[in-house]
N, C-alpha and C positions, 0 to 999 in steps of 0.2 A: 232490721228483719220488717220494717214496716211496708206493707205493698198495699196495693190498691183493692177495694173489698169488691164484690160483684154479687153481695148480699143484697135481698131485697128488704123491705122493711116491715113486712108481715109474717114472714117466715116464722114459727113457734120458737125456733132455737137457732141461734147463729153462734159462728165462730168468733175468738176473739183472739190478737195475738198480745201477747202478755210477758211482763218481764218480773221476775221474781225480786222482792224488796227486802223482805226479811223472812228468816227463819227462826222459829224459837221453838225448842223443846218444852213440852206442857207434860210430859209425865216419862218414865222409861224408856216405852216403847213410842210414843206418839209425838211428832214434830208438827207443830202450824207453821205452815207458808203461806205466806202474805203476795198476792200478785197484784202488781197494777197494769192499767193497761187504757190506752186513748178513748176507748170505747166502754168502759166496763159501766160508765153510766147508762146504759143500757141493758143492763145485766137483771134481770126481773128477779127480784127479793120474794120468794114461794116460801121459803124458809122449809121447815120439818124435814123430811128425808130427800130433798130434791137433789136427784142426782146429775150429775154433769160428768164429761169425758175429758178427760186432759190426753193429749196428742204430745208423746216424747218426741225430742231429737234424737237422729239416728246416728250412730259414729261415721264421721267423714263427710256426712249431709247435711246434719241437723235439721231446720225445718223448712229447708228448701223447696223442698218437694212436696210438702201439705197443701191440695189443691184448697183455694177458697172458693165460698159463692154456695150458693143454695143445694148444687148438686156436688157437694163435696165428696160426699160418703160414695158414691158411685164411681167418680174418678179416683176415690183411692182405692178401692176394692180394683180396679183395671191397673194400676201400679204394679211392676215386678217387684218381688218380693223385697228386693235391697233398696229399692226407692219407699217401701211404704212404713211408714212411721206408724211405733207400736201406741194403741189406744186403750185406756184404761179407763174405768169407771170409778167415781168417787162420788161424796155427798159436800154440796159446797155449805161450809161451816159457818159463815158470816157473809154477808153482802152490806158493803158502805157504797153506794151509787155516789154520793155526792166527791169522796175522795177518789172515785174511781180505782176502789180495792175488792179486793175478794181475799177469804181465807178457806184454806183445805187445810185439814188436819189428814195426814198421811202415817200410818205405822210402817215403822223400820223392821224388817224381819232378815236383815243378810242381804247380800248380794243375789237373788234369787230370779230376777227379773228386769226386764227394763225401766218398770217403774221404781223397784226398790234401788236399782241401781242409781239413775238419776236423784232420787231423795237423799241417798246415803250421801253423794257429795257435792249436791247443787249448792252455788252460793247467789248471794246477790247480786244482779246482773245477769244471769241465766234465763233463758226465753224459753216458754211453752206456746202452745194454742191449745184453747179451752173452747169447748162446747157447751154454751149455758141458754137459758130461756131466754126468750126475747120481750124486755119489758113494752115493744110499742105494739106487740102479738095480743089481742085483744081475748082470744079465746083460750079453750083449755091446753094448757102447754104440754102437760103430761110429764112423766119423772118424779112424781109426788104418790107414793105409796100408802101413806098414812091418811086413812079413809075413814075415821069410826061413826060408828051409827052417830046420828044426831042428839039419842039418847043412851048412853052407857053406864051401868053401874060402876063397873070397874075396867080398867086399861092393863093389859100386860103386855110388856115389852121385852124381848128376848132375843141374844144374838151374841156373836163371838165379838173381838175386836174391830172387823169392817163393818160392822153394824154401830160401834161404837158412836163416831160423829152423828149417825141419823139420830140415834137414841139419844144424843146431847142435845140437839137440836129440837126433838118432839119436846123433851120434857122442858125447855125453855117456853117453849109455844104454848102448852098444856096451861090453862086457868089454874091459879091457885084452887079452887075447889074440885079439881079433879083427881081420883084416887086409882092406886094401882102399885105394881110393880115394875120396876126395870132391872133385868138380871142380865148381866153380862160377862163372859168369859174372857179371860187377857190373858197376855203372857205375863205380866210381873203384876205384883198386889198393888203397887204403888201408881199403877194405871188409872186407880179410881180419880186420880187428880183430875183427867181428862173429861171427867163427867160432872155437871153440875147437880145440885141437889134441889129438889122439889117438894114443899110442905107436904103433900099429901101421898108422896110415893114412898115404898120401902126400895132403895136404892141398893143393890146389893152386886158388888165387883167380885167374882172369885177369880183366882188365879189358876192358870194350867198347870203349871210347874213342868213336871216330865211325863205328866199325862196325855194321852191322845184328846183330838179336839173332841168336843162335846160331854167329855167324861166327866167333868164338873159340871157343866150347864144342864145337862139334860135331867139329873135327880134334883136339882135345885127347883127348877121349872114345875117338875112333878108335885116337890114338896109345896111351893107358893100356890099353887091352882087350888088345891083345896082351900085356903082362905079366901079366895078371888072367886070362886064358882060355887055353888050349891049342886048337889049331885043331881045330874038329869038320868032319866029313867032309860032314854032312849039309847040303842046302839046303832050306830049309823054304819054303812058300807061306802067307802071313798075310794076313789078311782087312784089306781097304784101310781108310782110315777118312777121311771127308769132314772135316775141321775146322771148316767151315763151317756143315755140317748136321748132323752126330753129337757126341756127345758121345767126346771123348778122354779115356776113364778106364777102365783097367783093373788090377784087383786080385786076382791068383790067390789063392784062398782055399778051404777047404774049408767047410761049412754052418755050423760055430760059429765063423768068422771067424778060423781059424788057418791058419798056411801050407799052400799046396795041395801040397805036396811035405817028403817025408823030408829028403832031400840034393840039392844039386847044387853042381858046382864054383865056379858064381859066380852070385850073387845081383844082380839089377841092380834101382834104385829111381832112376825119373827124373822130372821134375816141372819144369813152367816152360810157356813158350811153345809152344800146342800143334803147331804145324807144325816146330818144332825138336825136339820130344821124339818127334812121328811119324817122321821120318826116323831118329834115334837108334833106336829101337825097331825101325825097320825093318833098320838095319845088323847088330843084336846077334841078331835072331832070323832072317831070313830070308838074311844076308849071312855073320852068323860061327856060326849053327847052334846058339845056345842054345835052351833050351827055355822054350815062351813061357810055362810056367808057373813060370818062375825070374825073370820080368820084370814090374814092376810100373810103370805109367805113367800119368803123370794129366799132364793139359792144364789147367792151373791158370788160363791167360787166353788169348786170341787177339787176334795185333796188330789192333787196327782195331776191336775190339768191346770193349764193356763187358762188365761181369759179370752175367749174368742169374741170378735167385733165382726 
């Protein structure tokens, strides 16, 4: 699959041609995929909830049509449908630059799309193209949305299985004296194995079972926030978001990509199915009076809709 790259050294993100070298189940729903590539020593290790793009092969075409170079995305959009490789967003779980390896934890949920179909059958030796942060770039890369205030009393992390790898990374990165809750709704109760522990965090994993998305998570967040946040008197009006028409994504930050606030009693990071996250954000800001600059919320996906790039 090796091709000559036309990428510059200073772009914030760069494409990597990689090969799957290991796959290891880590819970009933999650498999850890380890990729190797000749230029992964240039993959910046930003940790936290760093977003990356996985570009999957097309039946009968593979990855031959994937445009390489800094202008890859514009060229990809110009391709005919039958040559446009599917792209999906994930969180990089670990970076080992010296070994030229990265890990990505992927949830298996049946043969429902190109990503899950690939993940269900992929074997060592299979190829992908991955877009990740460029270690040679000295500016703000973007793609990291966990930006807590410099001084925060407590941290609330909440999401579904699509947010679990990001929550896992954040828990591993937070100092031992950090305090808060990590609340995750997952398909299976044993998916707790995919999350690390933290001495200062109450880590709660709730199985969805036969319930709808958010049915287990939403009341849990409402319950736990009582112990994290003293009641605020203000009732705030917030702009509504049509999750079918607009992008449910707000990460409060300053112009340099740092936290929007110096301090806050509670910082909340919410990610998962868009309508569930929208309701949780409204509860925290409009009903509980949290400063909206202390709430990051990301609609990672929408029920009944495939990811668009």
